[in-house]
Backbone as CSV, one residue per row, in Angstrom:
resi,resn,N_x,N_y,N_z,CA_x,CA_y,CA_z,C_x,C_y,C_z
1,MET,6.365,-0.372,12.030,5.326,-1.389,11.805,3.972,-0.732,11.763
2,PHE,3.074,-1.322,10.986,1.729,-0.789,10.818,0.712,-1.908,11.052
3,THR,-0.563,-1.538,11.066,-1.602,-2.555,11.301,-2.528,-2.762,10.096
4,GLY,-2.392,-1.885,9.094,-3.276,-1.988,7.928,-4.652,-1.374,8.185
5,ILE,-4.785,-0.608,9.254,-6.014,0.112,9.512,-5.804,1.563,9.095
6,VAL,-6.316,1.937,7.952,-6.100,3.262,7.390,-6.705,4.348,8.275
7,GLU,-5.913,5.383,8.555,-6.391,6.463,9.422,-7.128,7.559,8.667
8,GLU,-6.715,7.810,7.454,-7.378,8.836,6.671,-7.021,8.728,5.211
9,LEU,-7.848,9.306,4.366,-7.552,9.466,2.951,-6.822,10.776,2.752
10,GLY,-5.598,10.705,2.281,-4.832,11.924,2.044,-4.872,12.285,0.564
11,GLU,-4.204,13.378,0.228,-4.134,13.838,-1.162,-2.708,14.210,-1.515
12,VAL,-2.253,13.731,-2.663,-0.925,14.101,-3.147,-0.960,15.544,-3.621
13,VAL,-0.042,16.345,-3.078,0.033,17.753,-3.433,1.036,17.977,-4.566
14,ALA,2.151,17.268,-4.502,3.166,17.457,-5.539,3.994,16.179,-5.666
15,VAL,4.524,15.941,-6.874,5.423,14.832,-7.163,6.629,15.377,-7.930
16,GLU,7.803,15.226,-7.371,9.032,15.660,-8.037,9.882,14.429,-8.323
17,LEU,10.176,14.218,-9.598,11.001,13.066,-10.000,12.473,13.500,-10.102
18,GLY,13.376,12.637,-9.626,14.790,12.957,-9.647,15.458,12.625,-10.950
19,ASP,16.689,13.098,-11.089,17.559,12.757,-12.244,16.907,13.073,-13.586
20,GLY,16.532,14.310,-13.749,16.044,14.713,-15.062,14.563,14.550,-15.224
21,GLY,13.878,14.047,-14.179,12.421,13.896,-14.308,11.718,15.196,-14.015
22,GLY,10.481,15.091,-13.686,9.702,16.277,-13.356,8.262,15.888,-13.280
23,GLU,7.412,16.827,-12.906,5.989,16.526,-12.817,5.473,16.314,-14.229
24,GLY,4.611,15.320,-14.350,4.032,15.034,-15.663,2.672,14.401,-15.514
25,PRO,1.888,14.327,-16.599,0.539,13.848,-16.509,0.427,12.330,-16.450
26,GLY,1.471,11.582,-16.854,1.339,10.144,-16.916,2.144,9.443,-15.862
27,PRO,2.029,8.110,-15.787,2.770,7.353,-14.789,4.277,7.371,-15.104
28,ARG,5.054,7.051,-14.105,6.520,7.019,-14.246,6.921,5.907,-15.197
29,THR,7.967,6.180,-15.979,8.559,5.158,-16.834,10.010,5.043,-16.472
30,GLY,10.688,4.027,-17.100,12.082,3.774,-16.742,12.994,4.978,-16.939
31,GLY,12.677,5.878,-17.838,13.552,7.016,-18.094,13.238,8.233,-17.265
32,ASP,12.278,8.174,-16.379,11.829,9.368,-15.652,12.684,9.655,-14.425
33,GLY,13.687,8.852,-14.130,14.502,9.104,-12.943,14.477,7.935,-11.989
34,ASP,15.420,7.982,-11.019,15.536,6.869,-10.106,15.116,7.228,-8.690
35,SER,14.393,8.337,-8.547,13.895,8.722,-7.223,12.732,9.674,-7.399
36,ALA,12.030,9.919,-6.317,10.913,10.845,-6.336,10.735,11.452,-4.957
37,ARG,10.154,12.602,-4.929,9.796,13.267,-3.669,8.311,13.524,-3.690
38,LEU,7.605,12.952,-2.731,6.149,13.114,-2.607,5.789,14.129,-1.541
39,THR,4.861,14.991,-1.860,4.320,15.899,-0.883,2.842,15.565,-0.757
40,VAL,2.419,15.251,0.487,1.098,14.706,0.730,0.393,15.489,1.829
41,ARG,-0.915,15.743,1.635,-1.713,16.408,2.649,-2.513,15.381,3.443
42,GLY,-2.396,15.464,4.779,-3.165,14.556,5.648,-3.218,15.143,7.039
43,GLU,-4.364,15.638,7.431,-4.479,16.347,8.717,-4.253,15.464,9.927
44,ILE,-4.709,14.220,9.865,-4.574,13.348,11.045,-3.129,12.888,11.206
45,VAL,-2.523,12.404,10.146,-1.181,11.823,10.279,-0.103,12.885,10.536
46,THR,-0.389,14.155,10.212,0.569,15.201,10.462,0.383,15.877,11.815
47,ALA,-0.675,15.495,12.520,-0.976,16.173,13.779,0.172,16.082,14.776
48,ASP,0.875,14.948,14.801,2.008,14.788,15.685,3.277,14.322,14.973
49,ALA,3.295,14.522,13.636,4.411,14.051,12.832,5.663,14.856,13.076
50,ARG,6.787,14.185,13.109,8.085,14.827,13.245,9.052,14.292,12.206
51,LEU,10.127,15.010,11.997,11.145,14.605,11.057,11.646,13.201,11.420
52,GLY,11.656,12.277,10.440,12.117,10.935,10.672,11.034,9.943,11.022
53,ASP,9.801,10.416,11.252,8.692,9.484,11.529,8.339,8.680,10.292
54,SER,7.669,7.554,10.513,7.239,6.680,9.406,5.739,6.854,9.183
55,ILE,5.366,7.027,7.929,3.954,7.082,7.538,3.802,6.179,6.314
56,ALA,2.784,5.326,6.337,2.515,4.433,5.199,1.625,5.161,4.212
57,VAL,2.065,5.222,2.960,1.324,5.839,1.871,0.942,4.754,0.905
58,ASN,-0.327,4.429,0.848,-0.814,3.280,0.038,-0.061,2.019,0.364
59,GLY,0.265,1.852,1.662,0.907,0.625,2.105,2.413,0.642,2.050
60,VAL,3.024,1.755,1.583,4.459,1.844,1.489,4.995,2.691,2.646
61,CYS,5.881,2.139,3.449,6.481,2.850,4.579,7.424,3.928,4.049
62,LEU,7.140,5.198,4.336,7.975,6.305,3.927,8.422,7.108,5.141
63,THR,9.596,7.702,5.039,10.142,8.505,6.155,9.861,9.963,5.922
64,VAL,9.295,10.622,6.901,8.967,12.035,6.821,10.263,12.855,6.785
65,THR,10.406,13.682,5.727,11.567,14.538,5.627,11.257,15.990,5.988
66,SER,10.001,16.373,5.950,9.593,17.713,6.380,8.097,17.722,6.646
67,VAL,7.678,18.605,7.535,6.269,18.794,7.853,5.962,20.276,7.827
68,ASP,4.863,20.650,7.157,4.435,22.047,7.091,2.922,22.067,7.279
69,GLY,2.491,22.257,8.511,1.063,22.225,8.773,0.516,20.844,8.545
70,ALA,-0.467,20.730,7.673,-1.106,19.444,7.384,-0.450,18.733,6.194
71,VAL,0.720,19.178,5.786,1.394,18.612,4.627,2.760,18.058,5.050
72,PHE,3.081,16.859,4.540,4.407,16.289,4.801,5.038,15.857,3.499
73,THR,6.358,15.757,3.536,7.138,15.360,2.359,7.941,14.128,2.678
74,ALA,8.094,13.235,1.692,8.896,12.016,1.869,9.594,11.711,0.566
75,ASP,10.797,11.159,0.696,11.565,10.748,-0.487,11.311,9.280,-0.771
76,VAL,11.272,8.946,-2.079,11.022,7.573,-2.511,12.155,7.135,-3.406
77,MET,12.846,6.007,-3.072,13.974,5.564,-3.845,13.535,4.654,-4.984
78,LYS,14.469,4.321,-5.866,14.163,3.548,-7.066,13.559,2.191,-6.749
79,GLU,14.100,1.488,-5.747,13.583,0.172,-5.387,12.080,0.249,-5.082
80,THR,11.688,1.275,-4.349,10.284,1.452,-3.998,9.442,1.775,-5.225
81,LEU,9.955,2.620,-6.108,9.237,2.960,-7.329,9.067,1.730,-8.216
82,ASP,10.072,0.869,-8.249,10.020,-0.333,-9.077,9.040,-1.365,-8.535
83,ARG,8.924,-1.451,-7.226,8.127,-2.523,-6.612,6.701,-2.104,-6.273
84,SER,6.418,-0.815,-6.316,5.095,-0.336,-5.915,4.449,0.518,-7.002
85,SER,3.264,0.973,-6.712,2.542,1.823,-7.670,2.692,3.305,-7.363
86,LEU,3.619,3.666,-6.471,3.780,5.061,-6.098,4.231,5.924,-7.266
87,GLY,4.935,5.319,-8.235,5.377,6.087,-9.374,4.260,6.592,-10.243
88,ALA,3.063,6.031,-10.089,1.900,6.467,-10.904,1.120,7.585,-10.233
89,LEU,1.511,7.970,-9.020,0.800,9.030,-8.315,1.049,10.384,-8.959
90,ARG,0.035,11.202,-8.967,0.126,12.548,-9.515,-0.600,13.527,-8.581
91,PRO,-0.328,14.830,-8.653,-1.054,15.765,-7.816,-2.567,15.577,-7.929
92,GLY,-3.215,15.476,-6.787,-4.648,15.212,-6.744,-4.994,13.784,-6.458
93,SER,-4.031,12.857,-6.594,-4.289,11.439,-6.298,-4.646,11.284,-4.820
94,ARG,-5.635,10.448,-4.543,-5.984,10.124,-3.146,-5.137,8.933,-2.713
95,VAL,-4.723,8.948,-1.443,-3.850,7.888,-0.952,-4.285,7.509,0.471
96,ASN,-4.081,6.226,0.789,-4.351,5.734,2.140,-3.149,6.097,3.023
97,LEU,-3.442,6.632,4.207,-2.387,7.043,5.112,-2.546,6.367,6.471
98,GLU,-1.421,5.937,7.044,-1.424,5.347,8.390,-0.086,5.646,9.054
99,ARG,-0.153,6.136,10.290,1.075,6.329,11.050,1.559,5.005,11.620
100,ALA,2.855,4.910,11.917,3.420,3.719,12.520,2.705,3.455,13.847
101,VAL,2.431,2.186,14.159,1.691,1.819,15.355,2.576,1.984,16.588
102,ARG,1.979,2.440,17.685,2.691,2.534,18.958,2.565,1.201,19.706
103,ALA,3.482,0.954,20.624,3.471,-0.323,21.350,2.252,-0.464,22.273
104,ASP,1.637,0.649,22.619,0.475,0.588,23.539,-0.865,0.561,22.808
105,GLN,-0.840,0.400,21.471,-2.076,0.388,20.690,-2.519,-1.029,20.414
106,ARG,-3.850,-1.179,20.149,-4.386,-2.471,19.717,-3.943,-2.762,18.271
107,LEU,-3.640,-4.024,18.011,-3.301,-4.438,16.670,-4.605,-4.816,15.955
108,GLY,-5.274,-3.822,15.410,-6.597,-4.031,14.865,-6.626,-4.818,13.572
109,GLY,-5.535,-4.780,12.792,-5.488,-5.519,11.535,-4.555,-6.699,11.666
110,HIS,-3.392,-6.637,11.010,-2.352,-7.633,11.175,-1.003,-6.947,11.040
111,ILE,0.083,-7.655,11.265,1.406,-7.043,11.196,1.720,-6.678,9.759
112,VAL,1.843,-5.383,9.512,2.160,-4.851,8.177,3.471,-4.072,8.274
113,GLN,4.436,-4.420,7.474,5.728,-3.750,7.531,5.799,-2.493,6.692
114,GLY,4.943,-2.384,5.694,5.075,-1.257,4.788,6.107,-1.517,3.711
115,HIS,6.519,-2.784,3.556,7.502,-3.217,2.557,6.737,-3.975,1.479
116,VAL,6.349,-3.285,0.438,5.498,-3.861,-0.605,6.253,-4.969,-1.352
117,ASP,5.602,-6.107,-1.565,6.211,-7.226,-2.261,6.015,-7.172,-3.749
118,GLY,5.005,-6.476,-4.203,4.735,-6.381,-5.643,3.393,-5.673,-5.869
119,THR,3.020,-5.613,-7.124,1.756,-4.962,-7.464,0.843,-5.925,-8.180
120,GLY,-0.448,-5.683,-8.025,-1.472,-6.430,-8.745,-2.377,-5.449,-9.462
121,VAL,-3.347,-5.991,-10.164,-4.301,-5.148,-10.893,-5.712,-5.592,-10.530
122,ILE,-6.589,-4.635,-10.321,-7.978,-4.970,-10.047,-8.563,-5.640,-11.306
123,LEU,-9.067,-6.860,-11.126,-9.642,-7.628,-12.249,-11.154,-7.422,-12.366
124,SER,-11.821,-7.456,-11.227,-13.290,-7.323,-11.259,-13.801,-6.923,-9.889
125,ARG,-15.030,-6.393,-9.886,-15.727,-6.038,-8.644,-17.134,-6.614,-8.719
126,GLU,-17.550,-7.248,-7.629,-18.871,-7.871,-7.602,-19.620,-7.396,-6.371
127,PRO,-20.591,-6.493,-6.545,-21.337,-5.969,-5.413,-22.187,-7.044,-4.742
128,GLY,-22.297,-6.975,-3.431,-23.151,-7.836,-2.657,-24.134,-7.035,-1.834
129,ALA,-24.891,-7.678,-0.995,-25.885,-6.954,-0.182,-25.220,-5.996,0.782
130,ASN,-24.177,-6.451,1.481,-23.556,-5.618,2.489,-22.035,-5.532,2.319
131,TRP,-21.533,-5.993,1.196,-20.092,-5.963,0.946,-19.855,-6.025,-0.547
132,GLU,-18.586,-5.988,-0.952,-18.236,-6.100,-2.346,-17.047,-7.025,-2.463
133,THR,-17.096,-7.966,-3.386,-15.995,-8.873,-3.628,-15.125,-8.302,-4.737
134,VAL,-13.845,-8.155,-4.444,-12.890,-7.606,-5.415,-11.838,-8.659,-5.727
135,ARG,-11.619,-8.896,-7.028,-10.612,-9.867,-7.473,-9.414,-9.113,-8.002
136,ILE,-8.227,-9.583,-7.614,-6.961,-8.888,-7.910,-5.972,-9.866,-8.487
137,SER,-5.279,-9.442,-9.516,-4.219,-10.300,-10.101,-3.072,-10.397,-9.114
138,LEU,-2.310,-11.500,-9.254,-1.248,-11.781,-8.302,0.014,-12.205,-9.022
139,PRO,1.168,-11.563,-8.753,2.435,-12.005,-9.342,2.693,-13.462,-8.950
140,ALA,3.239,-14.222,-9.884,3.427,-15.654,-9.702,4.258,-15.969,-8.470
141,ASP,5.257,-15.142,-8.158,6.157,-15.444,-7.060,5.552,-15.152,-5.684
142,LEU,4.328,-14.606,-5.668,3.674,-14.323,-4.372,2.548,-15.292,-4.092
143,ALA,2.195,-16.132,-5.062,1.027,-17.009,-4.924,1.183,-17.960,-3.738
144,ARG,2.405,-18.404,-3.464,2.596,-19.404,-2.395,2.339,-18.828,-1.001
145,TYR,2.275,-17.527,-0.881,2.045,-16.915,0.420,0.565,-16.641,0.678
146,MET,-0.285,-16.894,-0.314,-1.712,-16.611,-0.182,-2.476,-17.853,0.249
147,VAL,-3.232,-17.724,1.305,-4.104,-18.838,1.756,-5.463,-18.286,2.085
148,GLU,-6.481,-19.074,1.858,-7.823,-18.637,2.209,-7.942,-18.340,3.682
149,LYS,-8.562,-17.227,4.017,-8.734,-16.726,5.383,-7.433,-16.177,5.982
150,GLY,-6.375,-16.120,5.153,-5.136,-15.506,5.614,-5.201,-13.990,5.449
151,SER,-4.120,-13.320,5.831,-4.091,-11.848,5.764,-3.266,-11.360,4.598
152,VAL,-3.657,-10.221,4.067,-2.910,-9.541,3.015,-3.175,-8.055,3.128
153,ALA,-2.158,-7.248,2.773,-2.349,-5.802,2.737,-2.431,-5.345,1.282
154,VAL,-3.522,-4.665,0.950,-3.723,-4.168,-0.399,-3.797,-2.652,-0.327
155,ASP,-2.835,-1.985,-0.933,-2.695,-0.503,-0.795,-2.704,-0.102,0.686
156,GLY,-2.080,-0.966,1.498,-1.967,-0.651,2.933,-3.161,-0.979,3.780
157,VAL,-4.179,-1.592,3.186,-5.393,-1.969,3.917,-5.326,-3.430,4.301
158,SER,-5.439,-3.723,5.590,-5.425,-5.101,6.075,-6.738,-5.773,5.675
159,LEU,-6.606,-6.881,4.932,-7.790,-7.582,4.421,-7.619,-9.092,4.613
160,THR,-8.753,-9.801,4.613,-8.754,-11.264,4.705,-8.932,-11.842,3.300
161,VAL,-8.091,-12.785,2.934,-8.207,-13.432,1.635,-9.421,-14.311,1.609
162,VAL,-10.296,-14.124,0.642,-11.501,-14.945,0.485,-11.177,-16.198,-0.323
163,GLU,-10.569,-15.994,-1.483,-10.159,-17.114,-2.339,-8.740,-16.845,-2.817
164,ALA,-7.945,-17.921,-2.955,-6.574,-17.789,-3.433,-6.336,-18.747,-4.591
165,ALA,-5.811,-18.212,-5.705,-5.492,-19.031,-6.875,-4.060,-18.756,-7.271
166,ALA,-3.592,-19.430,-8.309,-2.201,-19.306,-8.721,-1.876,-17.914,-9.273
167,ASP,-2.859,-17.237,-9.847,-2.558,-15.953,-10.493,-3.502,-14.837,-10.015
168,ARG,-4.303,-15.097,-8.988,-5.220,-14.073,-8.507,-5.726,-14.420,-7.090
169,PHE,-6.330,-13.438,-6.464,-6.980,-13.691,-5.179,-8.158,-12.740,-5.044
170,SER,-9.015,-12.990,-4.112,-10.162,-12.107,-3.892,-10.267,-11.708,-2.431
171,VAL,-10.838,-10.535,-2.201,-11.071,-10.021,-0.855,-12.492,-9.478,-0.793
172,GLY,-13.042,-9.435,0.410,-14.361,-8.857,0.610,-14.215,-7.500,1.303
173,LEU,-14.850,-6.470,0.742,-14.771,-5.135,1.292,-16.087,-4.721,1.908
174,ILE,-16.063,-4.372,3.196,-17.256,-3.911,3.871,-17.479,-2.423,3.552
175,PRO,-18.652,-1.897,3.825,-18.926,-0.474,3.516,-17.921,0.505,4.114
176,THR,-17.429,0.213,5.328,-16.458,1.120,5.954,-15.195,1.198,5.112
177,THR,-14.708,0.045,4.667,-13.490,0.016,3.837,-13.727,0.720,2.510
178,LEU,-14.901,0.490,1.922,-15.231,1.129,0.648,-15.290,2.636,0.766
179,GLY,-15.803,3.091,1.922,-15.977,4.530,2.074,-14.767,5.299,2.582
180,LEU,-13.897,4.630,3.340,-12.794,5.313,4.012,-11.410,5.064,3.408
181,THR,-11.329,4.244,2.352,-10.030,3.990,1.724,-10.138,4.145,0.213
182,THR,-8.990,4.157,-0.435,-8.958,4.305,-1.890,-9.580,3.096,-2.601
183,LEU,-9.711,1.982,-1.902,-10.223,0.769,-2.569,-11.671,0.954,-3.011
184,GLY,-12.391,1.843,-2.403,-13.770,2.093,-2.832,-13.858,2.698,-4.220
185,GLY,-12.803,3.372,-4.660,-12.817,4.024,-5.964,-12.007,3.336,-7.030
186,LYS,-11.351,2.245,-6.665,-10.532,1.530,-7.655,-11.425,0.830,-8.672
187,ARG,-10.960,0.812,-9.919,-11.729,0.216,-11.008,-10.885,-0.874,-11.684
188,PRO,-11.518,-1.818,-12.410,-10.744,-2.822,-13.120,-9.664,-2.167,-13.967
189,GLY,-8.457,-2.704,-13.852,-7.311,-2.155,-14.558,-6.430,-1.285,-13.719
190,ASP,-6.923,-0.833,-12.543,-6.128,-0.011,-11.654,-5.111,-0.845,-10.882
191,PRO,-3.867,-0.333,-10.735,-2.861,-1.093,-9.987,-3.032,-0.905,-8.467
192,VAL,-2.605,-1.907,-7.714,-2.633,-1.818,-6.261,-1.341,-2.454,-5.706
193,ASN,-0.919,-1.961,-4.546,0.260,-2.521,-3.883,-0.149,-3.731,-3.057
194,ILE,0.703,-4.761,-3.076,0.421,-5.986,-2.343,1.571,-6.270,-1.389
195,GLU,1.237,-6.473,-0.122,2.208,-6.959,0.861,1.652,-8.230,1.475
196,VAL,2.363,-9.338,1.271,1.901,-10.609,1.850,2.254,-10.661,3.334
197,ASP,1.697,-11.640,4.020,1.920,-11.791,5.461,3.374,-12.117,5.730
198,VAL,4.053,-11.289,6.483,5.497,-11.481,6.739,5.756,-12.787,7.482
199,ILE,4.801,-13.247,8.275,4.984,-14.488,9.026,5.142,-15.656,8.056
200,ALA,4.396,-15.639,6.955,4.484,-16.701,5.970,5.872,-16.753,5.364
201,LYS,6.483,-15.589,5.123,7.812,-15.551,4.539,8.875,-16.109,5.467
202,TYR,8.743,-15.780,6.752,9.701,-16.304,7.735,9.548,-17.808,7.911
203,VAL,8.293,-18.285,7.952,8.085,-19.717,8.068,8.695,-20.451,6.888
204,GLU,8.517,-19.922,5.675,9.076,-20.537,4.477,10.596,-20.655,4.605
205,LYS,11.260,-19.582,4.990,12.704,-19.575,5.083,13.194,-20.548,6.157
206,LEU,12.543,-20.570,7.316,12.956,-21.453,8.401,12.764,-22.904,8.046
207,THR,11.640,-23.231,7.452,11.397,-24.625,7.106,12.297,-25.111,5.984
208,ALA,12.670,-24.187,5.090,13.616,-24.548,4.014,14.951,-24.902,4.604
209,GLY,15.367,-24.162,5.639,16.621,-24.475,6.279,16.615,-25.796,7.009
210,ALA,15.448,-26.155,7.548,15.342,-27.427,8.284,15.406,-28.611,7.318
211,ARG,14.932,-28.396,6.077,14.930,-29.501,5.103,16.301,-29.694,4.424
212,ALA,17.119,-28.618,4.487,18.425,-28.675,3.791,19.390,-29.634,4.464
């Protein structure tokens, strides 16, 4: 489990695609393979990392398969590549990193599983005096989980929903978030990972059972 409070900006060192793939300049396509191996540099998250630990990369929970100094490696399966934007990462890409939360830590954001529900696209950015409003497209099947003032994880960053519509939502980014996460550099057209509040999904399932 994670909190959506990014610990550091890491850098992708290498991307190896499985089943006939390989490193390439463009994003992954259906023929590039059904798996990938990411090698990522992050001094903070590797300080106490061990084989089998969980680290969220742009909001996706990945299992550490090796650690070498400040660099760790993780395998990514097809389901994750299909549901997230990790397949578009290339050497040099910056990524949000967060270690799994310990039971004795404060829950500074909200409960984030690292199980991405889908991807959206940055639609627009509107600068304000002390923050920036960012509008993001929303897959139709996720709209029912979005509520104003509710929680959402965008590329692993815990954020509060400002406005929710059928096909989009907006969030407000403070200077700290803009400066310390990848969201500060995202531009219209860039993809982002979206994880809705898991509590909303459980409530939906339980209430559906009660009505049946």
